[in-house]
All heavy atoms as an XYZ file, in Angstrom:
677
protein
N      23.225    -14.335     11.910
C      23.351    -13.945     13.290
C      24.034    -12.588     13.351
O      25.068    -12.368     12.743
C      24.170    -14.992     14.039
C      24.338    -14.683     15.475
S      24.352    -16.219     16.388
C      24.781    -15.618     17.954
N      23.439    -11.659     14.126
C      24.035    -10.331     14.201
C      25.344    -10.332     14.965
O      25.621    -11.217     15.766
C      22.992     -9.512     14.938
C      22.132    -10.480     15.633
C      22.190    -11.741     14.857
N      26.131     -9.333     14.692
C      27.421     -9.215     15.389
C      27.197     -8.853     16.854
O      26.097     -8.473     17.253
C      28.279     -8.156     14.702
O      27.694     -6.884     14.880
N      28.240     -8.956     17.632
C      28.138     -8.641     19.052
C      27.794     -7.180     19.282
O      27.032     -6.825     20.181
C      29.432     -8.997     19.751
C      29.682    -10.488     19.826
C      30.950    -10.802     20.586
C      31.168    -12.306     20.623
N      32.381    -12.651     21.381
N      28.342     -6.335     18.428
C      28.050     -4.904     18.533
C      26.570     -4.636     18.264
O      25.921     -3.859     18.966
C      28.923     -4.122     17.554
C      28.740     -2.623     17.638
C      29.629     -1.873     16.679
O      30.355     -2.470     15.890
N      29.596     -0.552     16.744
N      26.020     -5.291     17.244
C      24.622     -5.117     16.907
C      23.741     -5.648     18.029
O      22.722     -5.046     18.377
C      24.280     -5.847     15.593
O      25.143     -5.361     14.572
C      22.839     -5.622     15.188
N      24.119     -6.754     18.622
C      23.349     -7.301     19.735
C      23.326     -6.365     20.919
O      22.279     -6.176     21.555
C      23.918     -8.661     20.164
C      23.609     -9.768     19.187
C      24.210    -11.089     19.615
O      25.245    -11.123     20.284
N      23.582    -12.183     19.220
N      24.467     -5.770     21.224
C      24.501     -4.798     22.325
C      23.589     -3.610     22.032
O      22.870     -3.138     22.917
C      25.934     -4.303     22.552
C      26.845     -5.311     23.204
C      28.131     -4.664     23.691
N      28.852     -3.928     22.654
C      29.842     -4.422     21.911
N      30.240     -5.670     22.087
N      30.442     -3.662     21.012
N      23.612     -3.163     20.814
C      22.761     -2.021     20.419
C      21.277     -2.391     20.497
O      20.462     -1.577     20.945
C      23.144     -1.585     19.006
C      22.473     -0.321     18.568
C      23.012      0.120     17.232
C      22.359      1.397     16.791
N      22.843      1.823     15.476
N      20.949     -3.605     20.078
C      19.563     -4.049     20.139
C      19.038     -4.110     21.566
O      17.904     -3.708     21.860
C      19.405     -5.413     19.466
C      19.507     -5.372     17.958
C      19.530     -6.755     17.336
O      19.718     -7.755     18.005
N      19.327     -6.809     16.023
N      19.882     -4.599     22.462
C      19.495     -4.685     23.873
C      19.266     -3.300     24.445
O      18.271     -3.034     25.132
C      20.538     -5.457     24.689
C      20.544     -6.930     24.274
C      20.306     -5.304     26.159
C      21.717     -7.714     24.808
N      20.164     -2.387     24.138
C      20.046     -1.010     24.620
C      18.775     -0.350     24.078
O      18.016      0.289     24.800
C      21.278     -0.212     24.191
C      21.300      1.215     24.617
C      22.538      1.912     24.100
C      22.454      3.401     24.289
N      23.591      4.091     23.662
N      18.517     -0.517     22.783
C      17.334      0.061     22.166
C      16.053     -0.562     22.710
O      15.052      0.120     22.892
C      17.384     -0.076     20.651
C      18.412      0.820     20.007
O      18.823      1.808     20.615
N      18.837      0.483     18.813
N      16.074     -1.875     22.968
C      14.906     -2.555     23.488
C      14.520     -1.999     24.851
O      13.339     -1.749     25.133
C      15.144     -4.054     23.565
C      13.917     -4.858     23.887
C      14.155     -6.358     23.947
N      15.026     -6.846     22.913
C      16.180     -7.492     23.133
N      16.598     -7.696     24.370
N      16.921     -7.914     22.137
N      15.517     -1.789     25.707
C      15.244     -1.235     27.029
C      14.703      0.193     26.951
O      13.777      0.567     27.662
C      16.515     -1.255     27.880
C      16.960     -2.639     28.271
C      18.308     -2.649     28.950
O      18.882     -1.565     29.145
O      18.784     -3.757     29.281
N      15.271      0.986     26.063
C      14.833      2.367     25.862
C      13.392      2.407     25.370
O      12.552      3.149     25.890
C      15.771      3.052     24.864
C      15.375      4.444     24.478
C      15.612      5.523     25.303
C      14.749      4.673     23.250
C      15.263      6.800     24.924
C      14.391      5.948     22.868
C      14.643      7.021     23.713
O      14.286      8.266     23.347
N      13.111      1.596     24.357
C      11.760      1.584     23.783
C      10.732      1.021     24.755
O       9.584      1.472     24.785
C      11.740      0.765     22.491
C      12.503      1.435     21.381
O      12.764      2.638     21.422
N      12.898      0.663     20.392
N      11.142      0.060     25.577
C      10.206     -0.568     26.491
C       9.696      0.422     27.521
O       8.503      0.419     27.855
C      10.872     -1.759     27.181
C       9.944     -2.578     28.028
C      10.612     -3.805     28.581
C       9.640     -4.622     29.400
N      10.267     -5.837     29.937
N      10.567      1.284     28.032
C      10.131      2.254     29.036
C       9.123      3.244     28.444
O       8.110      3.549     29.064
C      11.307      3.035     29.622
O      12.012      3.700     28.574
C      12.253      2.115     30.345
N       9.388      3.682     27.243
C       8.502      4.659     26.598
C       7.162      4.023     26.261
O       6.096      4.601     26.513
C       9.167      5.237     25.340
C      10.399      6.044     25.723
C       8.183      6.122     24.557
C      11.247      6.484     24.577
N       7.177      2.816     25.707
C       5.923      2.167     25.336
C       5.122      1.766     26.553
O       3.882      1.852     26.545
C       6.180      0.952     24.438
O       6.909     -0.019     25.144
N       5.779      1.363     27.635
C       5.032      0.977     28.841
C       4.385      2.207     29.479
O       3.263      2.117     30.009
C       5.924      0.264     29.837
O       6.877      1.137     30.365
N       5.047      3.366     29.427
C       4.423      4.586     29.935
C       3.175      4.933     29.145
O       2.153      5.326     29.702
C       5.417      5.758     29.875
C       6.464      5.704     30.946
C       7.416      6.895     30.850
C       8.538      6.777     31.866
N       9.507      7.877     31.753
N       3.246      4.766     27.842
C       2.085      5.044     26.989
C       0.958      4.065     27.279
O      -0.206      4.468     27.408
C       2.483      4.978     25.514
N       1.282      2.796     27.409
C       0.255      1.784     27.695
C      -0.395      2.025     29.041
O      -1.641      1.902     29.180
C       0.866      0.384     27.671
C       1.221     -0.095     26.271
C       1.886     -1.453     26.335
C       2.404     -1.874     24.978
N       3.080     -3.176     25.037
N       0.397      2.368     30.053
C      -0.154      2.640     31.367
C      -1.058      3.870     31.346
O      -2.095      3.888     31.994
C       0.954      2.830     32.389
C       1.653      1.530     32.713
O       1.093      0.457     32.564
N       2.890      1.648     33.172
N      -0.660      4.886     30.599
C      -1.474      6.104     30.496
C      -2.793      5.807     29.818
O      -3.843      6.324     30.235
C      -0.714      7.189     29.752
N      -2.779      4.962     28.791
C      -3.998      4.579     28.096
C      -4.928      3.813     29.045
O      -6.124      4.068     29.111
C      -3.680      3.754     26.845
C      -3.005      4.617     25.793
C      -4.950      3.120     26.265
C      -2.426      3.842     24.643
N      -4.330      2.857     29.778
C      -5.127      2.075     30.715
C      -5.760      2.961     31.779
O      -6.947      2.825     32.113
C      -4.242      1.009     31.367
C      -5.037      0.020     32.224
C      -4.145     -0.939     32.950
N      -3.376     -0.185     33.949
C      -2.075     -0.314     34.133
N      -1.374     -1.160     33.406
N      -1.451      0.383     35.064
N      -4.991      3.916     32.319
C      -5.510      4.816     33.355
C      -6.620      5.713     32.789
O      -7.621      5.977     33.477
C      -4.391      5.679     33.910
C      -3.382      4.867     34.696
O      -3.690      3.730     35.081
O      -2.258      5.374     34.899
N      -6.458      6.153     31.543
C      -7.485      7.000     30.934
C      -8.778      6.233     30.742
O      -9.860      6.734     31.039
C      -6.976      7.539     29.590
N      -8.680      5.005     30.267
C      -9.902      4.197     30.066
C     -10.589      3.898     31.405
O     -11.818      3.941     31.482
C      -9.556      2.883     29.359
C      -9.232      3.070     27.894
C      -8.929      1.754     27.233
C      -8.603      1.905     25.766
N      -8.286      0.624     25.127
N      -9.799      3.653     32.430
C     -10.360      3.387     33.742
C     -11.072      4.644     34.279
O     -12.169      4.564     34.818
C      -9.264      2.958     34.713
C      -9.754      2.583     36.071
C      -8.614      2.109     36.956
C      -9.093      1.781     38.342
N      -7.998      1.379     39.229
N     -10.442      5.804     34.116
C     -11.041      7.045     34.576
C     -12.318      7.367     33.804
O     -13.286      7.855     34.387
C     -10.049      8.193     34.415
N     -12.343      7.071     32.512
C     -13.550      7.331     31.718
C     -14.690      6.448     32.195
O     -15.839      6.898     32.287
C     -13.251      7.098     30.216
C     -12.342      8.184     29.689
C     -14.556      7.070     29.419
C     -11.816      7.921     28.286
N     -14.394      5.176     32.499
C     -15.465      4.274     32.927
C     -16.001      4.663     34.303
O     -17.179      4.444     34.592
C     -14.946      2.838     32.963
O     -13.965      2.673     33.934
N     -15.161      5.241     35.163
C     -15.599      5.632     36.503
C     -16.408      6.917     36.481
O     -17.531      6.957     37.011
C     -14.406      5.776     37.444
C     -13.730      4.453     37.756
C     -12.476      4.627     38.571
O     -12.083      5.796     38.840
O     -11.860      3.608     38.908
N     -15.852      7.986     35.926
C     -16.555      9.272     35.910
C     -16.093     10.078     34.712
O     -15.054     10.762     34.773
C     -16.278     10.041     37.210
C     -17.070     11.338     37.290
O     -18.058     11.486     36.534
O     -16.707     12.201     38.100
N     -16.820     10.043     33.577
C     -16.357     10.695     32.374
C     -16.392     12.214     32.403
O     -15.763     12.870     31.581
C     -17.310     10.155     31.293
C     -18.500      9.698     32.008
C     -18.060      9.286     33.367
N     -17.085     12.814     33.370
C     -17.224     14.273     33.344
C     -16.245     14.997     34.245
O     -16.198     16.231     34.219
C     -18.656     14.663     33.762
O     -18.892     14.137     35.061
C     -19.678     14.128     32.764
N     -15.470     14.279     35.033
C     -14.588     14.949     36.006
C     -13.346     15.528     35.338
O     -12.958     15.143     34.234
C     -14.178     13.975     37.116
O     -13.299     13.013     36.581
N     -12.732     16.455     36.041
C     -11.500     17.087     35.553
C     -10.346     16.094     35.511
O      -9.510     16.136     34.606
C     -11.128     18.263     36.461
C     -11.918     19.517     36.164
C     -11.577     20.113     34.794
O     -10.406     20.117     34.416
O     -12.522     20.546     34.112
N     -10.293     15.204     36.503
C      -9.215     14.222     36.534
C      -9.270     13.283     35.331
O      -8.223     12.860     34.833
C      -9.241     13.425     37.834
O     -10.450     12.692     37.916
N     -10.473     12.991     34.860
C     -10.608     12.159     33.659
C     -10.042     12.868     32.456
O      -9.310     12.267     31.656
C     -12.089     11.806     33.422
O     -12.579     11.092     34.545
C     -12.249     10.979     32.177
N     -10.371     14.137     32.310
C      -9.868     14.889     31.166
C      -8.350     15.003     31.224
O      -7.676     14.949     30.183
C     -10.520     16.264     31.113
C     -12.045     16.257     30.908
C     -12.580     17.683     30.928
C     -12.429     15.549     29.622
N      -7.801     15.173     32.420
C      -6.347     15.238     32.555
C      -5.686     13.907     32.213
O      -4.615     13.885     31.588
C      -5.976     15.641     33.983
C      -6.259     17.100     34.365
C      -5.936     17.345     35.831
C      -5.440     18.039     33.490
N      -6.310     12.799     32.602
C      -5.733     11.489     32.299
C      -5.790     11.208     30.802
O      -4.869     10.614     30.235
C      -6.416     10.388     33.086
O      -7.754     10.257     32.705
N      -6.853     11.649     30.135
C      -6.954     11.486     28.679
C      -5.886     12.336     27.990
O      -5.210     11.888     27.064
C      -8.371     11.870     28.163
C      -8.390     11.968     26.663
C      -9.390     10.845     28.649
N      -5.702     13.559     28.471
C      -4.672     14.430     27.925
C      -3.282     13.841     28.099
O      -2.449     13.870     27.195
C      -4.759     15.802     28.589
C      -3.808     16.826     28.023
C      -4.015     18.177     28.697
C      -3.041     19.187     28.128
N      -3.186     20.513     28.761
N      -3.028     13.250     29.274
C      -1.741     12.632     29.551
C      -1.523     11.436     28.629
O      -0.401     11.216     28.143
C      -1.692     12.183     31.010
C      -0.377     11.588     31.400
C      -0.378     11.177     32.877
C       0.924     10.500     33.238
N       0.926      9.988     34.606
N      -2.570     10.661     28.367
C      -2.454      9.507     27.473
C      -2.111      9.960     26.064
O      -1.248      9.368     25.395
C      -3.744      8.698     27.483
N      -2.768     10.990     25.599
C      -2.499     11.521     24.257
C      -1.076     12.052     24.164
O      -0.376     11.826     23.174
C      -3.550     12.579     23.880
C      -4.906     11.891     23.667
C      -3.149     13.353     22.622
C      -6.060     12.834     23.463
N      -0.625     12.750     25.198
C       0.739     13.264     25.200
C       1.766     12.141     25.189
O       2.779     12.227     24.481
C       0.962     14.163     26.413
C       0.278     15.489     26.328
C       0.411     16.298     27.600
O       0.768     15.763     28.666
N       0.123     17.601     27.517
N       1.510     11.095     25.939
C       2.463      9.980     25.961
C       2.500      9.253     24.634
O       3.571      8.796     24.202
C       2.124      9.027     27.111
O       0.896      8.402     26.897
N       1.347      9.143     23.961
C       1.333      8.538     22.628
C       2.100      9.404     21.632
O       2.846      8.877     20.791
C      -0.107      8.326     22.151
C      -0.848      7.165     22.815
C      -2.321      7.231     22.461
C      -0.242      5.852     22.380
N       1.918     10.719     21.709
C       2.645     11.606     20.820
C       4.145     11.523     21.063
O       4.933     11.543     20.100
C       2.153     13.063     21.023
C       0.788     13.303     20.439
O       0.366     12.537     19.552
O       0.129     14.267     20.874
N       4.549     11.420     22.308
C       5.965     11.324     22.627
C       6.547     10.016     22.096
O       7.664     10.006     21.535
C       6.203     11.428     24.120
C       7.662     11.421     24.492
C       7.859     11.738     25.958
C       7.806     13.247     26.127
N       8.317     13.711     27.421
N       5.816      8.936     22.238
C       6.283      7.643     21.733
C       6.399      7.676     20.207
O       7.348      7.103     19.632
C       5.341      6.534     22.165
N       5.480      8.353     19.552
C       5.539      8.493     18.101
C       6.729      9.339     17.692
O       7.460      9.016     16.759
C       4.245      9.127     17.560
O       3.139      8.330     17.979
C       4.278      9.245     16.073
N       6.946     10.423     18.403
C       8.037     11.334     18.096
C       9.390     10.638     18.230
O      10.315     10.874     17.458
C       7.967     12.536     19.013
C       9.015     13.587     18.758
C       8.908     14.741     19.735
O       8.318     14.609     20.819
N       9.489     15.875     19.369
N       9.505      9.760     19.219
C      10.767      9.066     19.454
C      10.907      7.816     18.590
O      11.932      7.140     18.655
C      10.890      8.706     20.926
C      11.011      9.953     21.787
C      11.308      9.619     23.204
C      11.410     10.872     24.053
N      12.597     11.635     23.789
N       9.908      7.500     17.797
C       9.992      6.375     16.863
C       9.718      5.028     17.495
O      10.031      3.998     16.904
N       9.109      5.019     18.675
C       8.813      3.747     19.322
C       7.584      3.091     18.703
O       7.550      1.876     18.517
C       8.625      3.962     20.845
C       8.223      2.689     21.534
C       9.889      4.513     21.441
N       6.557      3.884     18.394
C       5.375      3.370     17.699
C       5.148      4.186     16.440
O       5.598      5.314     16.325
C       4.117      3.378     18.605
C       3.767      4.789     19.048
C       4.295      2.441     19.778
C       2.469      4.868     19.814
N       4.406      3.596     15.525
C       4.118      4.250     14.245
C       3.053      5.331     14.435
O       2.213      5.225     15.327
C       3.640      3.200     13.244
C       3.637      3.686     11.836
N       2.537      4.285     11.263
C       4.593      3.657     10.876
C       2.824      4.616     10.007
N       4.063      4.234      9.752
N       3.086      6.348     13.588
C       2.151      7.471     13.762
C       0.720      7.050     13.524
O      -0.205      7.563     14.182
C       2.524      8.622     12.843
C       2.377      8.337     11.371
C       2.710      9.577     10.551
C       2.498      9.301      9.069
N       2.686     10.501      8.296
N       0.479      6.085     12.639
C      -0.891      5.616     12.416
C      -1.403      4.830     13.632
O      -2.572      4.912     13.985
C      -0.976      4.756     11.169
C      -0.744      5.553      9.919
O      -0.692      6.781      9.957
N      -0.586      4.882      8.798
N      -0.519      4.086     14.258
C      -0.868      3.355     15.481
C      -1.249      4.340     16.568
O      -2.254      4.158     17.261
C       0.327      2.479     15.895
C       0.031      1.556     17.018
O      -1.003      1.640     17.653
N       0.969      0.700     17.304
N      -0.469      5.372     16.714
C      -0.742      6.400     17.706
C      -2.067      7.092     17.441
O      -2.882      7.281     18.342
C       0.381      7.418     17.725
O       0.083      8.505     18.529
N      -2.289      7.444     16.191
C      -3.536      8.116     15.819
C      -4.746      7.249     16.064
O      -5.793      7.716     16.545
N      -4.617      5.953     15.784
C      -5.730      5.039     16.008
C      -6.061      4.927     17.485
O      -7.228      4.956     17.879
C      -5.385      3.669     15.422
C      -6.480      2.641     15.553
C      -6.113      1.330     14.903
N      -4.971      0.725     15.575
C      -3.784      0.503     15.016
N      -3.555      0.873     13.771
N      -2.814     -0.070     15.684
N      -5.040      4.826     18.306
C      -5.265      4.705     19.764
C      -5.883      5.991     20.337
O      -6.775      5.923     21.178
C      -3.957      4.350     20.465
C      -3.535      2.928     20.186
C      -2.250      2.577     20.910
C      -1.858      1.138     20.577
N      -0.677      0.699     21.318
N      -5.393      7.139     19.872
C      -5.971      8.404     20.342
C      -7.423      8.513     19.924
O      -8.267      8.962     20.708
C      -5.162      9.577     19.798
C      -3.794      9.708     20.388
C      -3.118     10.996     19.996
C      -2.660     10.980     18.578
N      -1.813     12.119     18.219
N      -7.723      8.112     18.714
C      -9.083      8.153     18.215
C     -10.016      7.277     19.022
O     -11.148      7.654     19.339
C      -9.110      7.747     16.737
O     -10.421      7.699     16.260
N      -9.527      6.105     19.374
C     -10.371      5.166     20.146
C     -10.610      5.694     21.559
O     -11.716      5.525     22.093
C      -9.710      3.799     20.178
C      -9.814      3.113     18.836
C      -9.196      1.749     18.844
N      -9.322      1.157     17.515
C      -8.717      0.062     17.118
N      -7.909     -0.595     17.958
N      -8.881     -0.425     15.902
N      -9.606      6.311     22.153
C      -9.814      6.894     23.487
C     -10.862      7.990     23.421
O     -11.761      8.066     24.262
C      -8.496      7.442     24.043
C      -7.533      6.305     24.382
C      -8.740      8.288     25.293
C      -6.160      6.788     24.762
N     -10.760      8.854     22.418
C     -11.703      9.945     22.302
C     -13.115      9.443     21.992
O     -14.104     10.003     22.467
C     -11.253     10.941     21.227
C      -9.965     11.689     21.587
S     -10.028     12.486     23.200
C     -11.248     13.726     22.921
N     -13.210      8.368     21.211
C     -14.518      7.772     20.926
C     -15.150      7.247     22.211
O     -16.352      7.452     22.454
C     -14.385      6.635     19.905
O     -13.781      7.156     18.712
C     -15.726      6.029     19.570
N     -14.378      6.559     23.014
C     -14.890      6.036     24.292
C     -15.355      7.201     25.178
O     -16.404      7.125     25.810
C     -13.810      5.197     24.995
C     -13.526      3.925     24.216
C     -14.216      4.865     26.430
C     -12.300      3.175     24.705
N     -14.548      8.260     25.229
C     -14.884      9.406     26.048
C     -16.183     10.063     25.571
O     -17.093     10.342     26.351
C     -13.749     10.424     26.054
C     -13.996     11.712     26.848
C     -14.172     11.398     28.325
C     -12.866     12.692     26.625
N     -16.286     10.283     24.272
C     -17.483     10.941     23.719
C     -18.738     10.092     23.895
O     -19.821     10.627     24.161
C     -17.272     11.280     22.248
C     -16.246     12.390     22.068
O     -16.076     13.216     22.941
N     -15.594     12.406     20.925
N     -18.621      8.784     23.751
C     -19.790      7.912     23.928
C     -20.239      7.912     25.379
O     -21.433      7.889     25.665
C     -19.481      6.506     23.473
C     -19.413      6.347     21.981
C     -19.055      4.937     21.534
O     -18.850      4.066     22.418
O     -18.984      4.692     20.333
N     -19.293      7.942     26.306
C     -19.659      7.936     27.707
C     -20.258      9.293     28.131
O     -21.075      9.342     29.054
C     -18.476      7.578     28.580
O     -17.476      8.544     28.451
N     -19.851     10.361     27.464
C     -20.433     11.675     27.786
C     -21.863     11.785     27.285
O     -22.661     12.532     27.850
C     -19.559     12.799     27.199
C     -18.215     13.027     27.861
C     -17.414     14.069     27.095
C     -18.404     13.456     29.302
N     -22.196     11.094     26.210
C     -23.564     11.157     25.658
C     -24.569     10.466     26.588
O     -25.739     10.788     26.569
C     -23.601     10.505     24.294
C     -22.931     11.331     23.231
C     -23.011     10.641     21.881
C     -22.314     11.436     20.804
N     -22.362     10.754     19.499
N     -24.109      9.496     27.354
C     -25.019      8.704     28.214
C     -25.499      9.495     29.370
O     -25.204     10.420     29.851
C     -24.338      7.444     28.688
C     -24.086      6.501     27.569
C     -23.418      5.243     28.072
C     -23.129      4.295     26.935
N     -22.467      3.083     27.360
C-alpha cells in the first residue's frame, strides 16, 4: 500500500493527466465527426490540425506514449484521405 504522500501525488497527477487526455479525445472525436460531415471544408482541416496538436501536447507532457499518439494521428489522416478520394 502506498504512503499517504504517494497517494496525494497520484490523485494530483490523475487529475492533471485526465484533463489533458480528455482534451485530446474530444479533439479526435470532433475531427472524425467533421471528416464524416464534410471532408473538404476548411473547418474540417482546422479540426484535424487541432486534434494532431492536442495529441502532440499530450505526448510531450507524458500523458500518452509517442507510439500511441503517432498511431492515432495516422488513423485520423487515413480517414481524411479516404474520404477525400470519394
